[in-house]
N, C-alpha and C positions, 0 to 999 in steps of 0.2 A: 518353620517353613523353610523350604529349600528352593533356591533360585532355579536350579536345573529342572525341578518339577514344574514350576510355572512356565519355563521356556517350552518344555515338552507339551504341556497341555495347550498352550497358545499355538504351538506349531501344528497341533492336531485339530485346531479350530474350536477348542472349547472356550466357554466364557468364564473368565476369572471373577471371583467375588471382589467387591469393592475393597475389603480389608486386605486382600492379597495385592491388589494394585497399589494401595497405600503403603504397604510394607516394602514393596519393591522400590518405589520412589524414595521413601525415607531412608532405606538402607543404602541405596546408591548415593544419595545426597550426602550421607555421613561417611562415604568412602568404604563401606563394608562389603560392597559387591564390585568385582572388577569390571573394567570396560568391556572385556570380551564377552562376558555373560549378558550384559545389558545390550550389547550389539546384536547378539543372537536373538534376544527378546524383541528388539526393534525390527529385525528382519522378519521374524515370525508375525509380528503385527502388520508389517507391510504386505505380506501375502495373505494373511487370514483376517485382517482388519480387527476392529473392536466394536462391541455393542455400545449403545448410547450410555448405558449404565457404567461400563468400564471407562469410557471416555470422560464421563462426569467425575468419576473417582480420581482419574489421573489429573484432571483440571483442578479439583479441590486439593489434591496433594501438592501440586505445584504452588498453589496459593499459600498453603499452610507452611511451605518451606521458607517463607520470607515474611517481610513486613507488609501490612496493608496500608494503603494511602487513604487515610480518613478525610473525606471532603464534606462531612456533615455540617461543618461550620460555615461552608460557602452557601449563601442564600441563592435560591433560584433553581430551576431544573438543570441538571447536569447530564449532558448527552455527548457521547464520543462517537467517532466515525472511524472505521478501519477498512482498508483495502487489502486484498490478498496479494497485490503486487502486479504491476504491468509496465509497459513501455510508454513513456510520455504521460504517465498517470500522475497528474499534479492536482487532482480534485480536492484533496484535503485542504490545500492552501486557498481554495476558492469557496468550497461549501462551508468550512468552519467559520471563516469571517462573516459570511452571509448569515449563518445561524446565530452567531454571537451578536451581530448587529440587530437581530430580531428578538434578543432577550434570552437566548440559551447560553448557559455556561458550558464551555467546551474544554474539558481537561483531556489533553491528548498525549499519550505515550507513543512515540513513533519509533520507527526502525531505520536502518541504513540499507544501502544498496548491497546486494550480493548476487553475482552472476549477471544476467541480462536485465534484471528489473531494477528500477530506481528506488531511492529511499528518501522520505520526507526530510529527515535530519540533514542529509547531504545537500539537498536543495536549499534549505534554510541557511546552512553554513557557507553557501556560496556568497551570502550577504556579509560583507566585511564587518566583523565585530559581533555577529549574532551568536548568542550563547544558548546552548541547548542543555546545559547542566545547571540545575538549581536545587536548593534544598526543598523539603516538603513544605516548610513555612513560606518560602518565597513563591512556590507554585500556588499555594492557596491564596496568598496575598494578591498575586497577579490575576487569578480567577475572579476575585472579588472586585478588583479595580478595573480590569480590562474585559473580563468575560471569556478570555481565550488564552491558553498557555500551552506550549509544546516542550516536552522533555524527552530524553532517551530513557531506556530501561536501565535503572541503576542496579548496582550489585546486590541491593537488599530486597528488590522486588522479584519474586518467583525465581530464586537462584537455582532451584532444581530444574526448572524449565531450561535455563541457560546451559546447564550441564548436559541435559538430554539433547538439546538442539545441536550443540557442538558435536556430539556423537552421531546424530542423524546426518549432519553435514558430511561427516567423514565416512559414513557407511551406506551412502546412496539410499537413504530412507526418508529424505525430506518430503517427498510427494505423498506420503501416507495421509489419507483424509482424516482419520481420527487423531493422528499425531499433530497435524496442522491445527485442527480444531482445539485440542487441549492446549497447545502452545499459545494460540491467539487469545482464547477465552480466559486463560489463567491471568494474563496481563490485564485484561479488561476488568475482570471481576475482582482484581486485587485493589481496585479503588472504588470509591463510593459513586455509583452512577444511577441515574433514573432511566436512561435509555441508551440504546446502542444501535447504530446503523452500520451494516456490513455491505461492502461492495466486493462480491465474489467474481473475479475475472475468469473468463474462459476463452480459449483459443490459442493460437500459435505463440503469443507473447505472454501467456499465463502459465502458472504451474499446473492448472487443470486444463487439459486439452479437449475434454469431452464435456458436453453440457450435462449429461447424466451425473458425472462426477462432481461438477460444480454445484449442481442442485443438492446432491447428498451432503457435501461440505456445508452448504448454507443451512440445510435442515438440521444438521448435527449441532452447529453453533447456535442456532436459534433455540433448539431444545435445551442445550446447556444453560443458556440465558434464562429460559423460562423456569428451569429447576432452581435457579438462584433468585427467582422473583424479579427478574430484570426484563423490562420491555425491550424487544429487539425486532428488527426487520432486516432482511437481506435482499439486495438486488443482485441478480446474476446478469453480468454485462459483458459485451463483446470485447475481446482483446486480440482479434485477428489482424488488426492493423494498429499502429501507434495511435494514442489518444491525443488529439490536437496535432500541431505541426512540429513542436519543439521537443527534442530528446537531448538531455544534458542539463546539468544543474543550474548554472546561471541562465542558460537559454530558457529553461522552464520557468524561472522566476520572472523573466521578461514576459512570457506568455501568460502567467498568472496575473500580472499587472494589467495587461491588455484585456484579459477576460473580465476582471473585476471592474473595468471601465466600459464594459459592454461592447468591446471590440475584439473579442476572442473568437476562436473557431467554433462552429455550430455544434459539433459533437461534444467538445469539452464543456461548453456553456450549458448544453442540455442536461448532461448527466450531473454536473455540479449543482445545478438548480434543483434537480430531483432529489439528490442526496441532502441538500440543505433543507428542502421542504420536509423530508421525512425526519430530520433532526428536530425541526421546529414542531412537527406534529407529535413526535414521541415526547417532547418536552412539555406538551400540553399548552403551548403558547396560543394555539388556535384549536378550534373545536373539530375541524375537518381537515383532511389532507388537501383539498382544493383551496381552502383558505390559506393553508401553509404555503402552497405553491405561489399564490398571489403575493404573500408577504415576502417570500424569498426573491421573487421577481422585482418587487418594489425596492428591496434593499440593494439589488444590483443596479437598478436604474437611477436611484437617488445617490449612488456613490458611497453609501454608508458602509457597505462591505469592504470597499477599497480603503476607506479611512480606518476601518477596524484593523485591517492587516498592517497598515502603517503604525498604528498604535502598538500592536504586538511587537513589531520589529524594534521600535524604540524602547519598549519595556524590557526586551531581552538583549539590549546592548548593540543592536544594529543601527544602520543609518537608513531611515525610512525614505530618504531622497532617492534611493536606488530604484524605487518604483516609478519615478519620473525621469531620472537621468540614468539610462542604462550603461553609460560609459563609466559609472561608479562601480559596476559589477566587473568581475574578472572577464576579460575579453581575449579570444583566441588570436593568434598572430597570423594564421593562414587559413585559406578556404579552398576547397576543391569541389568542383561541380560534377555531378553524375547526370548524364544526359540520356534521353530515350534513344535506343538503338533503331527504333522504327515508330511509325505512327500507329495510333489505335487507342483503345480504351485501357486504362489501368484497371485490371480485374482483381488484383490482390497486391498487398504490401505486407510481406511477412514480418510481423512485429518482432519476433524473436531474433531474426537476422539483423534487423535495424538495431535492436538492443545490444546484440553481440558486437556489432561494428562500433557502436558508441563506447562499449567497454574496452575494446582493443585500443582505441585512441586515448583512453584515460578517463572517460566519463563515469565508469563503474568500477567495481572491484571483483576479482576472481576469488580472492581470499579476504578474510577479515582484516588482514594486515596490509592489504593493498592501499596505496595512496591515490586519492581521486584528484584529478585536475578539474576544478569547477568551471573552467572556461570552455571546455571542448564539448562537442556533441554533433547532432544532426538536425538540420531544419528541412522538413519536407516542403516541397513546392506544390505537390498534388496529393490527392487522396483517391482511394479506390472509387471507381465510377466515373472519374474525369477522363476526357479525351485529351490526348497529347499528340504533338507533331514530332516527327523524327528530328532529333537534335535539340529538342526543348529540354529545359532543366527539370529533372525529377526531384532532386534534393541537393543540398550542400553540406559537406563535411567541414566542420570548424575544428582546427587542430593547432597545437603548439609545438609538436615534434613530428617529423616525417617518418620516424622509425617504422611504425606499423600502418602507415597511411594506405599503402598499396593493398594490404590484406583487408583492411576495413572497407576500402572502396569496392573490392571484389564482392564482399559480403553484401554490401548495399545494392550493387548492381543485380545480384542474384535474388534480392528480396522483392524486386518489382516484377510483376507479370503483366504483359501487355498483349491484348487480343483485338481482333477486328470487331468483335461483338461486345456490346455493353453488358456488364454483369447485372445480375438481379440486385435490387436494393437490400441492404442488410440492416436488421434491427440493432439498435444500440443496447437497449434494455430488454433482455430476453424473457425474464420472469421475476416475480417477487415472491419471497418466502417469508411468511410472518405467522 
């Protein structure tokens, strides 16, 4: 087999055989194919896409390149949840504790922020002492005792995916639907699961800008799951404005605490409850989805989801008191207000611009080597659809250094659209793929 032949055929839109995809992944992982040839292949995929069969073969090859995390010794239904990334998206830290409090075991391999989107690991590491690295035995033990554990992707899980992702990041091919699907699903299928709930974001603050593309990504991931005999459902959800009011790691932990105490934003609460319900349903804790929704709601109202997150924080070395005493979290030293230039209705809040502004002041990372400031970020005071008066506060930027504050402020100002007419209502959950 010759790499150049595979590149040429994919460039011309042909479907490669599963064994050809497997050979390409294995050869590159062994260092037998140079970066420039795989870069050319990735660009061909970006423009010509891949079939579900090709994508499944790539997923399986990524999994086979490393170790599998065997969770068969953990009793009970094991269901994970994954989001494709957004601005202010902290649903994992709400839905997972609610599902765990309902009897689901939640083994979660999470990622870090890159670009304008946030990462669950970075949010958790804003909690002093919280440890996201643990051995497989520690991970299994915590799942048995607590029912919920969060770790990062280690070097032994799907290492070929890690190599491909680094090359995608450097060659502007990250947004390819089949490459996203193979990367996500390889990490999920590398451990023993009974169910998987996917939250596929679409809009200005998501990788997928069009609903048709988000739907295709959701369908591809659900199909890969089915081929692996894994129950999966995907929600396509709106990310045209930030989710909730808080953007920034410690700020989002505060909002998670408020939401688990039933005092959080309506949009964040709604989608977190729906994700938790589907985790409960796929775990067969209840017989119907409506019963799962009732159970998730009850775990929110009785505080058991809130207590479950405290339990997880304590188990992973953090101080659970941070959920009650926000002063124990990293706090910014300065705040800047962004005010409305005129009165009217907020018709849009560009999520990507808010995410970029947060990154500029240190809440995110532009490269994997960037250091995050857990204290900084943005707190919205309004959401799309609300009426504002001239001079009223639209949001506040919390910062520790003034170096990039002016640039961030300009981006935030540009993110808000104000009109004399009220906008049409926007659905949060756009469709379900199962």
